[in-house]
N, C-alpha and C positions, 0 to 999 in steps of 0.2 A: 214038530215036523217042519217040512219045507213049505214055505208060503207058495200056494199054487198061482199059476198064471191063468187068468180067465180068457176064454176064447170069445166071450160076448159079455158086454156090460150094458145092462138095461138102465140107462140114465134118462132122466126127465129132459126133454128137448129144450126146456127153458134154461137149463144149466149151461154154463160156459166156462172155459178155462181162464188162464191168467193172460192179461195183455197189459202193456204199459209202454212207457218211453224212458229213455236214459240218455243224458247228455253229459259229456266229460271234456274238460280242457285242462292242460297243464303246461308249465314251462319249467325247464331245468337249465341252469347256467353254471358252468365251470370256469373259474378264473385261475390261471396258472401264475402264482406269485413267485415262482422260482424255487423257494425253499419248501413250498407247500401248495396245495390246491384248495381254493375256497369254492364250495358248492352251495348253491341255493336252489330250492324248487318250491313251486306253488302249484296246487291243483284244486279244482273245484268241480263239483258234479251235482246234478239234479236228477231226480227220478220220481216216477209215480206209476202205480199199477192198480189193477182191480180184477176181481174174479167173482163168480156166482156159481158155487158148486153144489151139485146134488150129493147130499150126505148119505142117502139111504140106498139108492140103486134098486128100488122095488116099485114097479109100476102100480101095484095095488095099494101102496102106502097112502095115497090120497083118499082112499075109501075107508080108512081106519081112523077113528077119532083118537086124539091124543089128550087134549085138555081144553075144556070149554068149547069154543067154536073152531078150534084148530085141528088139523089132520096130523097123521104120523109122518107126513112128508116134510123134510126139512132141507133148506138151502142155507149154506154159509155164504154170506155176502161180505167179502173182505176186500179192502182197498188200502193201499199205502198212498194216501193223498198228499203226503209231503215227504220228501227226502232230499236234504241238502247237506253236503259235506265239503268242508274246506280244510286243506292241510298246508302247513308251512314248515320248511326245514332249512337250517343253515348248518354247515359243518366245515371244519378245517382239517385236512388230512395231509400227512407227510408225502413227499414224492419218493420215487424209487431209489434215489441216491442218498436217502437219509441213513444215518447210522442204525436206526431202528424205526419200525413202523408205529405211527401213533395217529389218533383221530379223536376229536371231540366235537360236540355239537348240541343243538337245541331244536326241538320240534314242538309244534302245536297242532292239535286236531280239533276241529269244531264240527259238530254234527247236530242237526235237528231232523228228527224223523217222527212221523205220525201215521196212525192207522185207524181205520174204522172197521170194527168187526160186528156184524149183525147176523141174526137168525131170522129167516123168513119162512113162512109156511102157507100153503093154500088154505082157504076157509073150507070147513067141512060141508057147508051148505052150498058153496060155489067154488069148486076146485080151480076155476080159471082165475079167481081173484087171489092175489098174494098179499099177505099182511105181515108186516115186520113185528116180531114179538120181543126181540132184544136188540140193543144198540150200545156198543161199548166204544168209546173214543179215547185214544191215548196220544200223548205228545211227549217225546223224550229229547231233552237237550243235554249234550255231553260236551265238556271242554277238558281236553287232556293236554297237559304240559309235561315234557320229558327232557331231561338233561342226560347225555350219554357220552361215553368215552371208551377207547380201546387202545391197548398197547401190545406190541409184540417185539420181544427183545432177544436177539441171538446171543446166547452165552458164549458159544464157540461155533466152529464150522458145522457141528452136528446137532447141537442142542438149542432149541428155541422155546422160550416161555412166554405165554401170552395171558392177557386178562381183559375182561370187558365188564363195565358197570353201567347201570342205568337206574335213574330215579324217576318215578312217574307219579304225578299228582292229577287226580281226576275228580271232576265235579259233575254231578248229575241232577237234573230237575225233571220230575215226571208229573205231568198233568193228566188226570184220569177222571172219567165220568161214565157211569153205567145206567142204562134205563131198561128195566124189565117190565114191559108194558102189561103183560098178563098177570104179574105178581109184583106190584109196585113196592112192597115192603123190602124186596131184595135190591132195589135200585140204590145207586150211590150218587151223591151230589158231586159237582165239580170240585176237585181238590188238587192242590199242587204241593208236592213234597220234594225234599232235597236230600242228597246223600253225597258223601265225599270219601275217597279212598286214596291212599298214597302208599307206595311200596318200592322196595329195591329189588332188582334182579341182576344177575351177573354170571360170569363164567371164567374159569381158569383152565388153561390148556398147556400141555407139554408135547412138543414134537421132537423126535430123535431120528436123525438121518443115519441109518446104518451104513449105507454106501450110496452111490449115485442112483441106484435103482430101487432102493427100499427105504421107506419111511414108516416108523411106528409112532402112534400118537395116543393120547388119552386126555379126557377133559371131564370136568364136573360143572354142571350149570343148574341154576335155579330159574325156573320160569313161573310166571304169574298170569292168571286169568282174572280180570277185574271182577269185583262184586257188583251189586245192583239193587234196584228197588222192585218189590213185588206190589203191583197195583192192587188196590182194594183192601190192603191189609194194614192200613194206618193204625198205629197203636197196638198191633198184635205182635206175637212173638216173631213171626217170619216177615216183618215189614221190610227188612233189608236182608240180603245174604252177603256173606263174606267172600273175599277173593279166594280163588283156588290156586294152590301152589304145587310145585313138584320139584324134585331134584332128579337130574338125569346124569348118569355116569356111563361113559362110553370109552372103549379102547379098541384100536384097530390097526390095520397094516395096509399100506399101499405099496405094491411092489411090481416091478417089471418082470416079465416072464418071456420065455421062448426067444432069448437073445434080442430082446427089445421089440419083438413083434406084438406083444400083448401086455396088458396091465390088469392086475388082480387086486381088488380092494375087498377087505373083509373086516367086519366090525361086530362086536358084541356090546349090548347096552342093557342098562337096568333103569327103569323109571319108577319113582315112588311119589304118588300123589297124596296130598293132604287137603282136607276140606273139599273133597270132590263135589262138584255141583250136580244136583239131579233135579228134575222138574216134576212137581206134583200136578196131576190133571186139573183142568178147569172145572168149575161148577157153574151153575146158572148165576150165582152171585159174585163169584171171584174168578178171575182169569187164572191161567197157569202160574204156579208159584215155584220159584227156585229155592232149594234148601241145600245146606252143606252136609254131606255125609262124612264118615271117617276117612276113607281114602281107597286107593287101589294101587296095584303094581303091574308092571309089564316088563318081561324079559324077552329079549329078541336077538336074532342073528341076521346080519345082512351080508350078502355076497354080490359082487359086481365084477364082471369079466368082459374085457374088450380085446379082440384079437384082429390084427391086420393079416387076414389069411393070405391075401395077395396084395399087390400095389393098388388094386382096384376094389377089392371086396373086404368089407369090415363086418365082423360078427360081434354081437354084444348079447350078454345074458345077465340077468339079475334075479335074485331071490331074497325074500324076507320071510322069516318064520318068527311068530310072536306067541307069547303066552300071557295075554292080558287078563287079570283077575281082580275082582273086588276083594277088599280086605275082609277078614273075619269080623262079623258083627255089623257089616254095612247094611243098613235098612234103607232101601231105595224108595223115595217118596213117589216115584213115578208109578209104582205098582202097589203101594201100601193101601190106598183106598180100594182099588179093584179087588185085592185079595180079601178085604174085610167085608165087602157088601154084596158080593155076588152070591147067587144061590149055590149052596154047597153041592146040590145035586148036579149042577152044570160043571163046576170046577171044585172038587173037594178041597176043603181048607187045608187038609194034610198035604196036598200037592201044590199049594199056592201060598208061599210065604214071602213077605217083603224082605226078610233077612236073606240076602243073596251072596253072602261071603263065599268065595271060592268059585263063583260062576264067572263065565267069560263076560267081559265088559260089553255092554250093548253097542251094536253097530260097529264092532271091531272085528275085522277079518284076521284070522291067524296065519294065513298063508297067501303070499303073492309071488307069482312067477312071471318072467318076461324074457323074450328073446327076439332079436331082430337081425336082419341082414341087409346091408346096403352095398349096391354095386354102382360104381361111378365110371363113366367114360370121359376122361379129361379132354377138353377141346374137341368134343364130338361135333359141334357145329361152330366153326370158326373159333371164337374166343369163349364159347359157352360150354360148360360141363353138363352132361346128361347123367341122370341117376335114376335108380329104381330101388325102393325100399319095401320090405315086408316085415311085419312084426306080429307076434302072437303073445297073448297074455292070459293069465289065469288068476282069478281072485276067489278064494274060498268064501262060501256063504257066511253071513254074519247074523248073530241073534238080534231080533228086533228089540227085545227088552232084556233087562237083567235077569228075568225068570228063566231065560234060555229055553222056553217051550217051543218057539218057532224061529226059523231063520230064513234069510233070503237064499235064492239059488246061487250056486257057483256061477261065476261069469267067465266065459271063455270066448275071447275075441280074436279075430284075424283082420288086419288092416293092410292096405296097399297104398303106395304113393309113388308117383313118377313125375319127374320135372326137368326143367332146364334152368341153369343159373348163368347169367351173363353179368358183366360189370354193372349195367344199369337196368337189367330186366330179369325178373324171376317169374317163371311159369310152372304151375304144378297142377296135376289132376290127382284126386285122392278118392279112396273108398274106405269107409269104416264099417266094421261089422259085416264083412263080405259074405259070410255064411248065414246072415240074418238070424243070429242067436237071439232067443227069446229069454229076456231076463228083466228084473225089476230095477228101474232107475231110482225108485223111492218106494219104501213100504213104511207107512206111518200108522201106528196104533191110534185108534180114535180115542180122544180124551174128552169129547163133548159129554156133558152130563146126561143128555137125552139119549145117548146111544143105547144104553142098556134098557131104556124104557121101550123103545121101538124095536129092539132086536133082542128078544128074550133068550135066543140061543147063541149069543155072542161069546159066552164064557167070560174070561177076564176082560176082553174088549174085542171089538172088530178091528179090521185093518184096512186102511185105504192103500191101494196098490197102484202105482203109476208105472206103466210099462216103459222101458227104455226105447231109444230109437232102434229101428230095424236097420237094414242095409241102407247106408247113406253115402252119397257121392257128391263131389263138388269140384270146382275149378278155382284156382287162386292166381292172380296176376298182380305183380308189383313193378312199377316203373319208377326209376330215379332220374333226376335231372341235375347235372353238375355245371357249376360256373367256378371261376377262380376264388370267389368269396364264400359261396355257400352251396350246400347240396340239399335238395328237397326231393321227396318221394310221395307218390300217391299210389294207393293199392286198392284192389277190390277182390272180395271173395263172395261166393254165393251165400255166405253166412253173415255178411256185414260189410259196411263201407267205412274206411278209416283214413282220412287225410292226415298227414303229419309232415312236419318240416324240421330240418336240421341245419343249424347255422354255425359257422366257425370263422372267426376273424379276430386278429389282434390279440391272441391269447385267450379269447373268450369262446366257449363252446355252449351252444344252446339247443335244446330240443323243445319244440313246440308241437303239441298234439291236441286234436279235438276229435271227439267221437259223438255222433248223434245217430241214434237208432231207435227203431220201434221193434218190440219183441212180442211174440204171442205164442201161447201153448195150445196145441190142438185139443179139442174137447168134443167128443161125439160118442155115438153108440158103439163104435168099434173100440177095440182096445186102445187106450189113450196113448198117443205118441206125442212127444214133446219136441218142439223145434225152437231154437233161439239163436240169435246172432252171436257170433264168436268174435271177440275183439282181439286183434293182434297188437293193438296199440292201447295201452292203459297205464294209469298212474298207480303208484304204490303209496297210498297215504300212510302216515305213521300210525302204528298201533302198539299196544303195550305187550303183545305177545304173538308168537307164531305157533300154530298147532299143526303138526305134520299128520299125514294120513295114518301113520302108525300110532297116533295118539301120543306123540312125544313133543313136548313144548320146549323151546329154547329161547333165550333172550334175543331180541332183535339187535 
């Protein structure tokens, strides 16, 4: 059934949401060599965060014993005490006047992340005293080197053939330690383990221009999602997990309609995953473990329409329809333990099987619709253009788990935006979720091993639900300053501050950006509302794959 939205959440006042800090800086330089452009970019970021969450939501839990001197009230104390990422990339690409388009380059991504996950509970004899009963520390170091290239060759005026290829080499080092204070036999000493992965990804494409208004295309691409290390499973079968791969096949058409007033894009595609990764729940001794399953497939249709109704009014509509399914024989580790150990009187075993072949892929919506209208008044205020835009969207609910027993609500949103655009000044006011739609931003099944102990009626598992933002409004202002040698801009929004600079001189173009922000998520007894800074200025560190909302991966 549909995951309900709670009108009231009885949370322990000692709990709090997530808060932290994030800093980012990057520089991008383009050098026009005449026959080609040499591009280099460097980015660096640091972050940290912490939270202390009430896992139970029951005021009476402090009055029920759990184990020894501890109560049935549990808090998850989680913090990312270290997050440092650096990326470097250099590439050489042909200019527009070349006989054919080509590009090749090298990138490196270095990342050190760490987290501390603990479980805290009040003492049964003194509920005001909190005692930590578990403490797990992890540190992951990643070094990713990639060589990549692309070429697009026009065979004649109508036919173009292209290809992309990327080789990725990744090394990982995981440091892990677990302390189970009330049951020391389950503790793990400090260990450091290594793993490495290397793989190829690529794409071939064909474009055929029927006439000046119509293009048809097709491509086949292989995407790869890297493997990794499962903490606490040294020497066991699932110590590491393999990369997840897929092949994507797509064919489509882009055509002008209505005598040039509109553009219609349509595409069909098929995605075939192999070694699909799924996550087994944590236990008191071992954290969540990723394992590889057989695979899954997704068939989809995409439509996109843009019409210039008048010189001032533009209408756009888009739709995506998917059929994402697990392959026959797929056993999902995320539900395998839950289906095997729960009381059959709560969830009959005949209705709970980890063999989920044919079921819809977890957290994948099968229908997305969008429409917008933008009206522009050119030179409404001297040299400035005024505009107003409204958009409406629909996203069908998605199953929480591969079992497909429960799904999130449909999401129907209406947003408004109005603004002024001048040469050196941009001003906008906006309102999202105008009708205050009640929906879930996140619904996560509980995988803590204590959940079924303190919640006997949870069935397969309980679900933590985070309500999405209600009606939200804001103002955005961006000011640019120009001189003969460089242009710089500074902007402010109610959701964040981002200074950035742009420099151009003597054939060199550089973008320099820095972001510093503090973010926090509201956490109180009312339905949880999450607020965070929105960055309009951000870096794109190199990664080994891109995963689209429709669960379709393509090589970068």
